[in-house]
PDBQT receptor file of N, H, CA, C and O in Angstrom, charges set to zero:
ATOM      1  N   UNK A   1     -40.169 -25.574 -13.557  1.00  0.00    +0.000 N 
ATOM      2  CA  UNK A   1     -39.949 -24.425 -12.697  1.00  0.00    +0.000 C 
ATOM      3  C   UNK A   1     -39.333 -24.857 -11.375  1.00  0.00    +0.000 C 
ATOM      4  O   UNK A   1     -38.476 -24.162 -10.829  1.00  0.00    +0.000 OA
ATOM      5  N   UNK A   2     -39.758 -25.980 -10.872  1.00  0.00    +0.000 N 
ATOM      6  H   UNK A   2     -40.454 -26.544 -11.315  1.00  0.00    +0.000 HD
ATOM      7  CA  UNK A   2     -39.251 -26.476  -9.596  1.00  0.00    +0.000 C 
ATOM      8  C   UNK A   2     -37.742 -26.718  -9.656  1.00  0.00    +0.000 C 
ATOM      9  O   UNK A   2     -37.032 -26.459  -8.684  1.00  0.00    +0.000 OA
ATOM     10  N   UNK A   3     -37.258 -27.208 -10.784  1.00  0.00    +0.000 N 
ATOM     11  H   UNK A   3     -37.835 -27.418 -11.573  1.00  0.00    +0.000 HD
ATOM     12  CA  UNK A   3     -35.828 -27.492 -10.957  1.00  0.00    +0.000 C 
ATOM     13  C   UNK A   3     -35.024 -26.190 -10.880  1.00  0.00    +0.000 C 
ATOM     14  O   UNK A   3     -33.968 -26.147 -10.250  1.00  0.00    +0.000 OA
ATOM     15  N   UNK A   4     -35.520 -25.148 -11.512  1.00  0.00    +0.000 N 
ATOM     16  H   UNK A   4     -36.378 -25.183 -12.024  1.00  0.00    +0.000 HD
ATOM     17  CA  UNK A   4     -34.833 -23.855 -11.500  1.00  0.00    +0.000 C 
ATOM     18  C   UNK A   4     -34.773 -23.303 -10.078  1.00  0.00    +0.000 C 
ATOM     19  O   UNK A   4     -33.735 -22.806  -9.642  1.00  0.00    +0.000 OA
ATOM     20  N   UNK A   5     -35.882 -23.392  -9.363  1.00  0.00    +0.000 N 
ATOM     21  H   UNK A   5     -36.725 -23.796  -9.717  1.00  0.00    +0.000 HD
ATOM     22  CA  UNK A   5     -35.906 -22.923  -7.976  1.00  0.00    +0.000 C 
ATOM     23  C   UNK A   5     -34.907 -23.694  -7.113  1.00  0.00    +0.000 C 
ATOM     24  O   UNK A   5     -34.229 -23.123  -6.259  1.00  0.00    +0.000 OA
ATOM     25  N   UNK A   6     -34.834 -24.997  -7.354  1.00  0.00    +0.000 N 
ATOM     26  H   UNK A   6     -35.385 -25.461  -8.048  1.00  0.00    +0.000 HD
ATOM     27  CA  UNK A   6     -33.899 -25.825  -6.594  1.00  0.00    +0.000 C 
ATOM     28  C   UNK A   6     -32.450 -25.427  -6.913  1.00  0.00    +0.000 C 
ATOM     29  O   UNK A   6     -31.618 -25.339  -6.010  1.00  0.00    +0.000 OA
ATOM     30  N   UNK A   7     -32.153 -25.190  -8.186  1.00  0.00    +0.000 N 
ATOM     31  H   UNK A   7     -32.829 -25.261  -8.919  1.00  0.00    +0.000 HD
ATOM     32  CA  UNK A   7     -30.803 -24.779  -8.581  1.00  0.00    +0.000 C 
ATOM     33  C   UNK A   7     -30.432 -23.429  -7.961  1.00  0.00    +0.000 C 
ATOM     34  O   UNK A   7     -29.320 -23.234  -7.471  1.00  0.00    +0.000 OA
ATOM     35  N   UNK A   8     -31.390 -22.509  -7.996  1.00  0.00    +0.000 N 
ATOM     36  H   UNK A   8     -32.294 -22.667  -8.394  1.00  0.00    +0.000 HD
ATOM     37  CA  UNK A   8     -31.151 -21.190  -7.401  1.00  0.00    +0.000 C 
ATOM     38  C   UNK A   8     -30.921 -21.323  -5.902  1.00  0.00    +0.000 C 
ATOM     39  O   UNK A   8     -30.020 -20.695  -5.346  1.00  0.00    +0.000 OA
ATOM     40  N   UNK A   9     -31.730 -22.135  -5.259  1.00  0.00    +0.000 N 
ATOM     41  H   UNK A   9     -32.462 -22.645  -5.711  1.00  0.00    +0.000 HD
ATOM     42  CA  UNK A   9     -31.596 -22.345  -3.823  1.00  0.00    +0.000 C 
ATOM     43  C   UNK A   9     -30.232 -22.946  -3.477  1.00  0.00    +0.000 C 
ATOM     44  O   UNK A   9     -29.591 -22.520  -2.516  1.00  0.00    +0.000 OA
ATOM     45  N   UNK A  10     -29.787 -23.938  -4.258  1.00  0.00    +0.000 N 
ATOM     46  H   UNK A  10     -30.308 -24.285  -5.038  1.00  0.00    +0.000 HD
ATOM     47  CA  UNK A  10     -28.476 -24.542  -4.017  1.00  0.00    +0.000 C 
ATOM     48  C   UNK A  10     -27.354 -23.540  -4.255  1.00  0.00    +0.000 C 
ATOM     49  O   UNK A  10     -26.358 -23.519  -3.531  1.00  0.00    +0.000 OA
ATOM     50  N   UNK A  11     -27.527 -22.725  -5.262  1.00  0.00    +0.000 N 
ATOM     51  H   UNK A  11     -28.336 -22.742  -5.850  1.00  0.00    +0.000 HD
ATOM     52  CA  UNK A  11     -26.503 -21.709  -5.574  1.00  0.00    +0.000 C 
ATOM     53  C   UNK A  11     -26.405 -20.689  -4.442  1.00  0.00    +0.000 C 
ATOM     54  O   UNK A  11     -25.307 -20.317  -4.027  1.00  0.00    +0.000 OA
ATOM     55  N   UNK A  12     -27.548 -20.242  -3.950  1.00  0.00    +0.000 N 
ATOM     56  H   UNK A  12     -28.440 -20.544  -4.287  1.00  0.00    +0.000 HD
ATOM     57  CA  UNK A  12     -27.570 -19.284  -2.843  1.00  0.00    +0.000 C 
ATOM     58  C   UNK A  12     -26.943 -19.909  -1.599  1.00  0.00    +0.000 C 
ATOM     59  O   UNK A  12     -26.145 -19.268  -0.915  1.00  0.00    +0.000 OA
ATOM     60  N   UNK A  13     -27.302 -21.159  -1.305  1.00  0.00    +0.000 N 
ATOM     61  H   UNK A  13     -27.950 -21.680  -1.861  1.00  0.00    +0.000 HD
ATOM     62  CA  UNK A  13     -26.733 -21.847  -0.146  1.00  0.00    +0.000 C 
ATOM     63  C   UNK A  13     -25.209 -21.960  -0.288  1.00  0.00    +0.000 C 
ATOM     64  O   UNK A  13     -24.471 -21.740   0.672  1.00  0.00    +0.000 OA
ATOM     65  N   UNK A  14     -24.755 -22.301  -1.479  1.00  0.00    +0.000 N 
ATOM     66  H   UNK A  14     -25.355 -22.480  -2.259  1.00  0.00    +0.000 HD
ATOM     67  CA  UNK A  14     -23.314 -22.391  -1.732  1.00  0.00    +0.000 C 
ATOM     68  C   UNK A  14     -22.626 -21.055  -1.538  1.00  0.00    +0.000 C 
ATOM     69  O   UNK A  14     -21.542 -20.988  -0.959  1.00  0.00    +0.000 OA
ATOM     70  N   UNK A  15     -23.249 -19.996  -2.019  1.00  0.00    +0.000 N 
ATOM     71  H   UNK A  15     -24.130 -20.051  -2.489  1.00  0.00    +0.000 HD
ATOM     72  CA  UNK A  15     -22.677 -18.651  -1.843  1.00  0.00    +0.000 C 
ATOM     73  C   UNK A  15     -22.613 -18.256  -0.373  1.00  0.00    +0.000 C 
ATOM     74  O   UNK A  15     -21.641 -17.648   0.074  1.00  0.00    +0.000 OA
ATOM     75  N   UNK A  16     -23.653 -18.605   0.372  1.00  0.00    +0.000 N 
ATOM     76  H   UNK A  16     -24.443 -19.099   0.009  1.00  0.00    +0.000 HD
ATOM     77  CA  UNK A  16     -23.659 -18.291   1.801  1.00  0.00    +0.000 C 
ATOM     78  C   UNK A  16     -22.561 -19.059   2.536  1.00  0.00    +0.000 C 
ATOM     79  O   UNK A  16     -21.885 -18.505   3.403  1.00  0.00    +0.000 OA
ATOM     80  N   UNK A  17     -22.386 -20.332   2.187  1.00  0.00    +0.000 N 
ATOM     81  H   UNK A  17     -22.935 -20.782   1.482  1.00  0.00    +0.000 HD
ATOM     82  CA  UNK A  17     -21.322 -21.123   2.810  1.00  0.00    +0.000 C 
ATOM     83  C   UNK A  17     -19.954 -20.552   2.477  1.00  0.00    +0.000 C 
ATOM     84  O   UNK A  17     -19.085 -20.478   3.346  1.00  0.00    +0.000 OA
ATOM     85  N   UNK A  18     -19.754 -20.150   1.232  1.00  0.00    +0.000 N 
ATOM     86  H   UNK A  18     -20.460 -20.211   0.527  1.00  0.00    +0.000 HD
ATOM     87  CA  UNK A  18     -18.488 -19.552   0.824  1.00  0.00    +0.000 C 
ATOM     88  C   UNK A  18     -18.241 -18.245   1.585  1.00  0.00    +0.000 C 
ATOM     89  O   UNK A  18     -17.129 -17.990   2.047  1.00  0.00    +0.000 OA
ATOM     90  N   UNK A  19     -19.276 -17.431   1.709  1.00  0.00    +0.000 N 
ATOM     91  H   UNK A  19     -20.179 -17.638   1.333  1.00  0.00    +0.000 HD
ATOM     92  CA  UNK A  19     -19.140 -16.167   2.435  1.00  0.00    +0.000 C 
ATOM     93  C   UNK A  19     -18.761 -16.429   3.892  1.00  0.00    +0.000 C 
ATOM     94  O   UNK A  19     -17.926 -15.720   4.452  1.00  0.00    +0.000 OA
ATOM     95  N   UNK A  20     -19.365 -17.434   4.500  1.00  0.00    +0.000 N 
ATOM     96  H   UNK A  20     -20.044 -18.010   4.045  1.00  0.00    +0.000 HD
ATOM     97  CA  UNK A  20     -19.052 -17.762   5.891  1.00  0.00    +0.000 C 
ATOM     98  C   UNK A  20     -17.607 -18.232   6.023  1.00  0.00    +0.000 C 
ATOM     99  O   UNK A  20     -16.924 -17.867   6.980  1.00  0.00    +0.000 OA
ATOM    100  N   UNK A  21     -17.135 -19.035   5.074  1.00  0.00    +0.000 N 
ATOM    101  H   UNK A  21     -17.690 -19.331   4.296  1.00  0.00    +0.000 HD
ATOM    102  CA  UNK A  21     -15.739 -19.489   5.103  1.00  0.00    +0.000 C 
ATOM    103  C   UNK A  21     -14.787 -18.311   4.960  1.00  0.00    +0.000 C 
ATOM    104  O   UNK A  21     -13.768 -18.246   5.647  1.00  0.00    +0.000 OA
ATOM    105  N   UNK A  22     -15.114 -17.382   4.073  1.00  0.00    +0.000 N 
ATOM    106  H   UNK A  22     -15.942 -17.434   3.515  1.00  0.00    +0.000 HD
ATOM    107  CA  UNK A  22     -14.257 -16.205   3.878  1.00  0.00    +0.000 C 
ATOM    108  C   UNK A  22     -14.210 -15.358   5.145  1.00  0.00    +0.000 C 
ATOM    109  O   UNK A  22     -13.148 -14.879   5.544  1.00  0.00    +0.000 OA
ATOM    110  N   UNK A  23     -15.375 -15.180   5.773  1.00  0.00    +0.000 N 
ATOM    111  H   UNK A  23     -16.237 -15.569   5.449  1.00  0.00    +0.000 HD
ATOM    112  CA  UNK A  23     -15.402 -14.401   7.022  1.00  0.00    +0.000 C 
ATOM    113  C   UNK A  23     -14.525 -15.064   8.068  1.00  0.00    +0.000 C 
ATOM    114  O   UNK A  23     -13.767 -14.396   8.771  1.00  0.00    +0.000 OA
ATOM    115  N   UNK A  24     -14.633 -16.389   8.166  1.00  0.00    +0.000 N 
ATOM    116  H   UNK A  24     -15.249 -16.932   7.595  1.00  0.00    +0.000 HD
ATOM    117  CA  UNK A  24     -13.848 -17.124   9.165  1.00  0.00    +0.000 C 
ATOM    118  C   UNK A  24     -12.348 -16.968   8.889  1.00  0.00    +0.000 C 
ATOM    119  O   UNK A  24     -11.574 -16.722   9.813  1.00  0.00    +0.000 OA
ATOM    120  N   UNK A  25     -11.939 -17.109   7.636  1.00  0.00    +0.000 N 
ATOM    121  H   UNK A  25     -12.568 -17.309   6.886  1.00  0.00    +0.000 HD
ATOM    122  CA  UNK A  25     -10.508 -17.009   7.320  1.00  0.00    +0.000 C 
ATOM    123  C   UNK A  25      -9.999 -15.585   7.552  1.00  0.00    +0.000 C 
ATOM    124  O   UNK A  25      -8.877 -15.395   8.021  1.00  0.00    +0.000 OA
ATOM    125  N   UNK A  26     -10.817 -14.592   7.227  1.00  0.00    +0.000 N 
ATOM    126  H   UNK A  26     -11.728 -14.746   6.845  1.00  0.00    +0.000 HD
ATOM    127  CA  UNK A  26     -10.405 -13.198   7.488  1.00  0.00    +0.000 C 
ATOM    128  C   UNK A  26     -10.260 -12.940   8.976  1.00  0.00    +0.000 C 
ATOM    129  O   UNK A  26      -9.326 -12.276   9.424  1.00  0.00    +0.000 OA
ATOM    130  N   UNK A  27     -11.207 -13.481   9.732  1.00  0.00    +0.000 N 
ATOM    131  H   UNK A  27     -11.966 -14.021   9.368  1.00  0.00    +0.000 HD
ATOM    132  CA  UNK A  27     -11.164 -13.309  11.187  1.00  0.00    +0.000 C 
ATOM    133  C   UNK A  27      -9.905 -13.958  11.762  1.00  0.00    +0.000 C 
ATOM    134  O   UNK A  27      -9.233 -13.380  12.615  1.00  0.00    +0.000 OA
ATOM    135  N   UNK A  28      -9.595 -15.164  11.287  1.00  0.00    +0.000 N 
ATOM    136  H   UNK A  28     -10.141 -15.634  10.594  1.00  0.00    +0.000 HD
ATOM    137  CA  UNK A  28      -8.389 -15.858  11.747  1.00  0.00    +0.000 C 
ATOM    138  C   UNK A  28      -7.133 -15.069  11.384  1.00  0.00    +0.000 C 
ATOM    139  O   UNK A  28      -6.220 -14.928  12.198  1.00  0.00    +0.000 OA
ATOM    140  N   UNK A  29      -7.098 -14.565  10.171  1.00  0.00    +0.000 N 
ATOM    141  H   UNK A  29      -7.840 -14.679   9.510  1.00  0.00    +0.000 HD
ATOM    142  CA  UNK A  29      -5.943 -13.777   9.726  1.00  0.00    +0.000 C 
ATOM    143  C   UNK A  29      -5.787 -12.515  10.574  1.00  0.00    +0.000 C 
ATOM    144  O   UNK A  29      -4.674 -12.146  10.948  1.00  0.00    +0.000 OA
ATOM    145  N   UNK A  30      -6.903 -11.860  10.873  1.00  0.00    +0.000 N 
ATOM    146  H   UNK A  30      -7.807 -12.160  10.569  1.00  0.00    +0.000 HD
ATOM    147  CA  UNK A  30      -6.867 -10.655  11.702  1.00  0.00    +0.000 C 
ATOM    148  C   UNK A  30      -6.393 -10.978  13.114  1.00  0.00    +0.000 C 
ATOM    149  O   UNK A  30      -5.617 -10.222  13.698  1.00  0.00    +0.000 OA
ATOM    150  N   UNK A  31      -6.859 -12.098  13.665  1.00  0.00    +0.000 N 
ATOM    151  H   UNK A  31      -7.490 -12.712  13.191  1.00  0.00    +0.000 HD
ATOM    152  CA  UNK A  31      -6.427 -12.500  15.004  1.00  0.00    +0.000 C 
ATOM    153  C   UNK A  31      -4.930 -12.810  15.039  1.00  0.00    +0.000 C 
ATOM    154  O   UNK A  31      -4.230 -12.421  15.974  1.00  0.00    +0.000 OA
ATOM    155  N   UNK A  32      -4.444 -13.513  14.009  1.00  0.00    +0.000 N 
ATOM    156  H   UNK A  32      -5.012 -13.829  13.249  1.00  0.00    +0.000 HD
ATOM    157  CA  UNK A  32      -3.009 -13.815  13.962  1.00  0.00    +0.000 C 
ATOM    158  C   UNK A  32      -2.189 -12.534  13.876  1.00  0.00    +0.000 C 
ATOM    159  O   UNK A  32      -1.156 -12.408  14.534  1.00  0.00    +0.000 OA
ATOM    160  N   UNK A  33      -2.643 -11.596  13.074  1.00  0.00    +0.000 N 
ATOM    161  H   UNK A  33      -3.482 -11.699  12.539  1.00  0.00    +0.000 HD
ATOM    162  CA  UNK A  33      -1.936 -10.316  12.940  1.00  0.00    +0.000 C 
ATOM    163  C   UNK A  33      -1.922  -9.567  14.275  1.00  0.00    +0.000 C 
ATOM    164  O   UNK A  33      -0.897  -9.012  14.672  1.00  0.00    +0.000 OA
ATOM    165  N   UNK A  34      -3.061  -9.556  14.959  1.00  0.00    +0.000 N 
ATOM    166  H   UNK A  34      -3.894 -10.007  14.636  1.00  0.00    +0.000 HD
ATOM    167  CA  UNK A  34      -3.141  -8.875  16.250  1.00  0.00    +0.000 C 
ATOM    168  C   UNK A  34      -2.211  -9.530  17.268  1.00  0.00    +0.000 C 
ATOM    169  O   UNK A  34      -1.560  -8.837  18.050  1.00  0.00    +0.000 OA
ATOM    170  N   UNK A  35      -2.144 -10.863  17.262  1.00  0.00    +0.000 N 
ATOM    171  H   UNK A  35      -2.673 -11.427  16.627  1.00  0.00    +0.000 HD
ATOM    172  CA  UNK A  35      -1.236 -11.557  18.189  1.00  0.00    +0.000 C 
ATOM    173  C   UNK A  35       0.220 -11.230  17.896  1.00  0.00    +0.000 C 
ATOM    174  O   UNK A  35       1.010 -11.007  18.814  1.00  0.00    +0.000 OA
ATOM    175  N   UNK A  36       0.577 -11.200  16.602  1.00  0.00    +0.000 N 
ATOM    176  H   UNK A  36      -0.065 -11.381  15.857  1.00  0.00    +0.000 HD
ATOM    177  CA  UNK A  36       1.958 -10.834  16.243  1.00  0.00    +0.000 C 
ATOM    178  C   UNK A  36       2.285  -9.418  16.711  1.00  0.00    +0.000 C 
ATOM    179  O   UNK A  36       3.363  -9.175  17.253  1.00  0.00    +0.000 OA
ATOM    180  N   UNK A  37       1.369  -8.501  16.506  1.00  0.00    +0.000 N 
ATOM    181  H   UNK A  37       0.494  -8.699  16.066  1.00  0.00    +0.000 HD
ATOM    182  CA  UNK A  37       1.591  -7.121  16.936  1.00  0.00    +0.000 C 
ATOM    183  C   UNK A  37       1.732  -7.038  18.457  1.00  0.00    +0.000 C 
ATOM    184  O   UNK A  37       2.572  -6.302  18.974  1.00  0.00    +0.000 OA
ATOM    185  N   UNK A  38       0.900  -7.800  19.160  1.00  0.00    +0.000 N 
ATOM    186  H   UNK A  38       0.217  -8.398  18.740  1.00  0.00    +0.000 HD
ATOM    187  CA  UNK A  38       0.952  -7.812  20.624  1.00  0.00    +0.000 C 
ATOM    188  C   UNK A  38       2.294  -8.366  21.109  1.00  0.00    +0.000 C 
ATOM    189  O   UNK A  38       2.905  -7.805  22.018  1.00  0.00    +0.000 OA
ATOM    190  N   UNK A  39       2.748  -9.458  20.510  1.00  0.00    +0.000 N 
ATOM    191  H   UNK A  39       2.252  -9.914  19.771  1.00  0.00    +0.000 HD
ATOM    192  CA  UNK A  39       4.030 -10.049  20.908  1.00  0.00    +0.000 C 
ATOM    193  C   UNK A  39       5.189  -9.105  20.610  1.00  0.00    +0.000 C 
ATOM    194  O   UNK A  39       6.132  -9.003  21.395  1.00  0.00    +0.000 OA
ATOM    195  N   UNK A  40       5.115  -8.426  19.493  1.00  0.00    +0.000 N 
ATOM    196  H   UNK A  40       4.349  -8.509  18.856  1.00  0.00    +0.000 HD
ATOM    197  CA  UNK A  40       6.161  -7.464  19.142  1.00  0.00    +0.000 C 
ATOM    198  C   UNK A  40       6.192  -6.325  20.163  1.00  0.00    +0.000 C 
ATOM    199  O   UNK A  40       7.264  -5.894  20.588  1.00  0.00    +0.000 OA
ATOM    200  N   UNK A  41       5.024  -5.847  20.548  1.00  0.00    +0.000 N 
ATOM    201  H   UNK A  41       4.153  -6.197  20.203  1.00  0.00    +0.000 HD
ATOM    202  CA  UNK A  41       4.942  -4.779  21.547  1.00  0.00    +0.000 C 
ATOM    203  C   UNK A  41       5.483  -5.261  22.896  1.00  0.00    +0.000 C 
ATOM    204  O   UNK A  41       6.167  -4.514  23.596  1.00  0.00    +0.000 OA
ATOM    205  N   UNK A  42       5.176  -6.505  23.257  1.00  0.00    +0.000 N 
ATOM    206  H   UNK A  42       4.620  -7.112  22.688  1.00  0.00    +0.000 HD
ATOM    207  CA  UNK A  42       5.692  -7.054  24.516  1.00  0.00    +0.000 C 
ATOM    208  C   UNK A  42       7.216  -7.137  24.495  1.00  0.00    +0.000 C 
ATOM    209  O   UNK A  42       7.877  -6.795  25.476  1.00  0.00    +0.000 OA
ATOM    210  N   UNK A  43       7.768  -7.595  23.371  1.00  0.00    +0.000 N 
ATOM    211  H   UNK A  43       7.232  -7.873  22.575  1.00  0.00    +0.000 HD
ATOM    212  CA  UNK A  43       9.230  -7.677  23.268  1.00  0.00    +0.000 C 
ATOM    213  C   UNK A  43       9.868  -6.294  23.375  1.00  0.00    +0.000 C 
ATOM    214  O   UNK A  43      10.896  -6.124  24.030  1.00  0.00    +0.000 OA
ATOM    215  N   UNK A  44       9.250  -5.312  22.726  1.00  0.00    +0.000 N 
ATOM    216  H   UNK A  44       8.414  -5.450  22.194  1.00  0.00    +0.000 HD
ATOM    217  CA  UNK A  44       9.778  -3.940  22.812  1.00  0.00    +0.000 C 
ATOM    218  C   UNK A  44       9.711  -3.402  24.240  1.00  0.00    +0.000 C 
ATOM    219  O   UNK A  44      10.629  -2.723  24.699  1.00  0.00    +0.000 OA
ATOM    220  N   UNK A  45       8.625  -3.706  24.933  1.00  0.00    +0.000 N 
ATOM    221  H   UNK A  45       7.878  -4.258  24.560  1.00  0.00    +0.000 HD
ATOM    222  CA  UNK A  45       8.464  -3.253  26.313  1.00  0.00    +0.000 C 
ATOM    223  C   UNK A  45       9.533  -3.876  27.205  1.00  0.00    +0.000 C 
ATOM    224  O   UNK A  45      10.145  -3.184  28.019  1.00  0.00    +0.000 OA
ATOM    225  N   UNK A  46       9.757  -5.160  27.056  1.00  0.00    +0.000 N 
ATOM    226  H   UNK A  46       9.260  -5.722  26.395  1.00  0.00    +0.000 HD
ATOM    227  CA  UNK A  46      10.785  -5.840  27.853  1.00  0.00    +0.000 C 
ATOM    228  C   UNK A  46      12.158  -5.254  27.548  1.00  0.00    +0.000 C 
ATOM    229  O   UNK A  46      12.966  -5.034  28.451  1.00  0.00    +0.000 OA
ATOM    230  N   UNK A  47      12.410  -5.007  26.276  1.00  0.00    +0.000 N 
ATOM    231  H   UNK A  47      11.754  -5.186  25.543  1.00  0.00    +0.000 HD
ATOM    232  CA  UNK A  47      13.693  -4.417  25.877  1.00  0.00    +0.000 C 
ATOM    233  C   UNK A  47      13.851  -3.021  26.502  1.00  0.00    +0.000 C 
ATOM    234  O   UNK A  47      14.940  -2.666  26.953  1.00  0.00    +0.000 OA
ATOM    235  N   UNK A  48      12.791  -2.250  26.528  1.00  0.00    +0.000 N 
ATOM    236  H   UNK A  48      11.906  -2.538  26.162  1.00  0.00    +0.000 HD
ATOM    237  CA  UNK A  48      12.840  -0.917  27.130  1.00  0.00    +0.000 C 
ATOM    238  C   UNK A  48      13.083  -1.006  28.632  1.00  0.00    +0.000 C 
ATOM    239  O   UNK A  48      13.856  -0.217  29.177  1.00  0.00    +0.000 OA
ATOM    240  N   UNK A  49      12.432  -1.959  29.315  1.00  0.00    +0.000 N 
ATOM    241  H   UNK A  49      11.805  -2.599  28.873  1.00  0.00    +0.000 HD
ATOM    242  CA  UNK A  49      12.653  -2.139  30.752  1.00  0.00    +0.000 C 
ATOM    243  C   UNK A  49      14.104  -2.500  31.042  1.00  0.00    +0.000 C 
ATOM    244  O   UNK A  49      14.713  -1.977  31.975  1.00  0.00    +0.000 OA
ATOM    245  N   UNK A  50      14.644  -3.397  30.232  1.00  0.00    +0.000 N 
ATOM    246  H   UNK A  50      14.149  -3.822  29.475  1.00  0.00    +0.000 HD
ATOM    247  CA  UNK A  50      16.043  -3.797  30.425  1.00  0.00    +0.000 C 
ATOM    248  C   UNK A  50      16.981  -2.621  30.205  1.00  0.00    +0.000 C 
ATOM    249  O   UNK A  50      17.933  -2.423  30.960  1.00  0.00    +0.000 OA
ATOM    250  N   UNK A  51      16.706  -1.854  29.178  1.00  0.00    +0.000 N 
ATOM    251  H   UNK A  51      15.932  -2.016  28.565  1.00  0.00    +0.000 HD
ATOM    252  CA  UNK A  51      17.549  -0.685  28.884  1.00  0.00    +0.000 C 
ATOM    253  C   UNK A  51      17.453   0.340  30.022  1.00  0.00    +0.000 C 
ATOM    254  O   UNK A  51      18.465   0.916  30.420  1.00  0.00    +0.000 OA
ATOM    255  N   UNK A  52      16.267   0.563  30.534  1.00  0.00    +0.000 N 
ATOM    256  H   UNK A  52      15.445   0.095  30.211  1.00  0.00    +0.000 HD
ATOM    257  CA  UNK A  52      16.082   1.508  31.635  1.00  0.00    +0.000 C 
ATOM    258  C   UNK A  52      16.827   1.026  32.880  1.00  0.00    +0.000 C 
ATOM    259  O   UNK A  52      17.453   1.823  33.578  1.00  0.00    +0.000 OA
ATOM    260  N   UNK A  53      16.761  -0.270  33.155  1.00  0.00    +0.000 N 
ATOM    261  H   UNK A  53      16.252  -0.918  32.588  1.00  0.00    +0.000 HD
ATOM    262  CA  UNK A  53      17.471  -0.822  34.315  1.00  0.00    +0.000 C 
ATOM    263  C   UNK A  53      18.974  -0.665  34.136  1.00  0.00    +0.000 C 
ATOM    264  O   UNK A  53      19.690  -0.336  35.082  1.00  0.00    +0.000 OA
ATOM    265  N   UNK A  54      19.442  -0.900  32.925  1.00  0.00    +0.000 N 
ATOM    266  H   UNK A  54      18.860  -1.166  32.156  1.00  0.00    +0.000 HD
ATOM    267  CA  UNK A  54      20.872  -0.745  32.632  1.00  0.00    +0.000 C 
ATOM    268  C   UNK A  54      21.316   0.702  32.845  1.00  0.00    +0.000 C 
ATOM    269  O   UNK A  54      22.362   0.950  33.445  1.00  0.00    +0.000 OA
ATOM    270  N   UNK A  55      20.533   1.642  32.362  1.00  0.00    +0.000 N 
ATOM    271  H   UNK A  55      19.683   1.440  31.875  1.00  0.00    +0.000 HD
ATOM    272  CA  UNK A  55      20.868   3.057  32.526  1.00  0.00    +0.000 C 
ATOM    273  C   UNK A  55      20.813   3.473  33.993  1.00  0.00    +0.000 C 
ATOM    274  O   UNK A  55      21.661   4.232  34.462  1.00  0.00    +0.000 OA
ATOM    275  N   UNK A  56      19.806   2.970  34.716  1.00  0.00    +0.000 N 
ATOM    276  H   UNK A  56      19.117   2.354  34.334  1.00  0.00    +0.000 HD
ATOM    277  CA  UNK A  56      19.708   3.271  36.141  1.00  0.00    +0.000 C 
ATOM    278  C   UNK A  56      20.946   2.782  36.887  1.00  0.00    +0.000 C 
ATOM    279  O   UNK A  56      21.483   3.481  37.747  1.00  0.00    +0.000 OA
ATOM    280  N   UNK A  57      21.390   1.573  36.546  1.00  0.00    +0.000 N 
ATOM    281  H   UNK A  57      20.954   1.006  35.848  1.00  0.00    +0.000 HD
ATOM    282  CA  UNK A  57      22.597   0.998  37.190  1.00  0.00    +0.000 C 
ATOM    283  C   UNK A  57      23.806   1.856  36.902  1.00  0.00    +0.000 C 
ATOM    284  O   UNK A  57      24.618   2.100  37.793  1.00  0.00    +0.000 OA
ATOM    285  N   UNK A  58      23.938   2.315  35.678  1.00  0.00    +0.000 N 
ATOM    286  H   UNK A  58      23.278   2.117  34.953  1.00  0.00    +0.000 HD
ATOM    287  CA  UNK A  58      25.083   3.167  35.312  1.00  0.00    +0.000 C 
ATOM    288  C   UNK A  58      25.051   4.493  36.057  1.00  0.00    +0.000 C 
ATOM    289  O   UNK A  58      26.079   4.964  36.544  1.00  0.00    +0.000 OA
ATOM    290  N   UNK A  59      23.877   5.087  36.144  1.00  0.00    +0.000 N 
ATOM    291  H   UNK A  59      23.042   4.704  35.748  1.00  0.00    +0.000 HD
ATOM    292  CA  UNK A  59      23.744   6.366  36.837  1.00  0.00    +0.000 C 
ATOM    293  C   UNK A  59      24.059   6.201  38.327  1.00  0.00    +0.000 C 
ATOM    294  O   UNK A  59      24.769   7.017  38.915  1.00  0.00    +0.000 OA
ATOM    295  N   UNK A  60      23.526   5.143  38.923  1.00  0.00    +0.000 N 
ATOM    296  H   UNK A  60      22.949   4.480  38.446  1.00  0.00    +0.000 HD
ATOM    297  CA  UNK A  60      23.778   4.885  40.354  1.00  0.00    +0.000 C 
ATOM    298  C   UNK A  60      25.252   4.629  40.606  1.00  0.00    +0.000 C 
ATOM    299  O   UNK A  60      25.764   5.000  41.663  1.00  0.00    +0.000 OA
ATOM    300  N   UNK A  61      25.944   4.008  39.673  1.00  0.00    +0.000 N 
ATOM    301  H   UNK A  61      25.528   3.706  38.815  1.00  0.00    +0.000 HD
ATOM    302  CA  UNK A  61      27.381   3.747  39.881  1.00  0.00    +0.000 C 
ATOM    303  C   UNK A  61      28.200   5.031  39.772  1.00  0.00    +0.000 C 
ATOM    304  O   UNK A  61      29.298   5.109  40.323  1.00  0.00    +0.000 OA
ATOM    305  N   UNK A  62      27.684   6.028  39.076  1.00  0.00    +0.000 N 
ATOM    306  H   UNK A  62      26.792   5.964  38.629  1.00  0.00    +0.000 HD
ATOM    307  CA  UNK A  62      28.395   7.313  38.958  1.00  0.00    +0.000 C 
ATOM    308  C   UNK A  62      28.217   8.171  40.228  1.00  0.00    +0.000 C 
ATOM    309  O   UNK A  62      29.087   8.970  40.575  1.00  0.00    +0.000 OA
ATOM    310  N   UNK A  63      27.111   7.994  40.890  1.00  0.00    +0.000 N 
ATOM    311  H   UNK A  63      26.404   7.345  40.609  1.00  0.00    +0.000 HD
ATOM    312  CA  UNK A  63      26.787   8.784  42.080  1.00  0.00    +0.000 C 
ATOM    313  C   UNK A  63      26.562   7.843  43.264  1.00  0.00    +0.000 C 
ATOM    314  O   UNK A  63      25.422   7.502  43.579  1.00  0.00    +0.000 OA
ATOM    315  N   UNK A  64      27.648   7.424  43.921  1.00  0.00    +0.000 N 
ATOM    316  H   UNK A  64      28.574   7.701  43.665  1.00  0.00    +0.000 HD
ATOM    317  CA  UNK A  64      27.517   6.474  45.038  1.00  0.00    +0.000 C 
ATOM    318  C   UNK A  64      26.848   7.067  46.250  1.00  0.00    +0.000 C 
ATOM    319  O   UNK A  64      26.674   6.381  47.258  1.00  0.00    +0.000 OA
TER     320      UNK A  64
């Protein structure tokens, strides 16, 4: 009986370790995705600022 309990205990421990590894990899994947989205949003914001500045310059040149 002791052998069976030990096998079950090792199996449970292995499953818990696997679950922890999966959680860690999912968390890392989610963080990488969030960073990519953030960088994309930053690039779009900079592009919008540049476009707005360009349009402002054009408008100001039309009305001295």
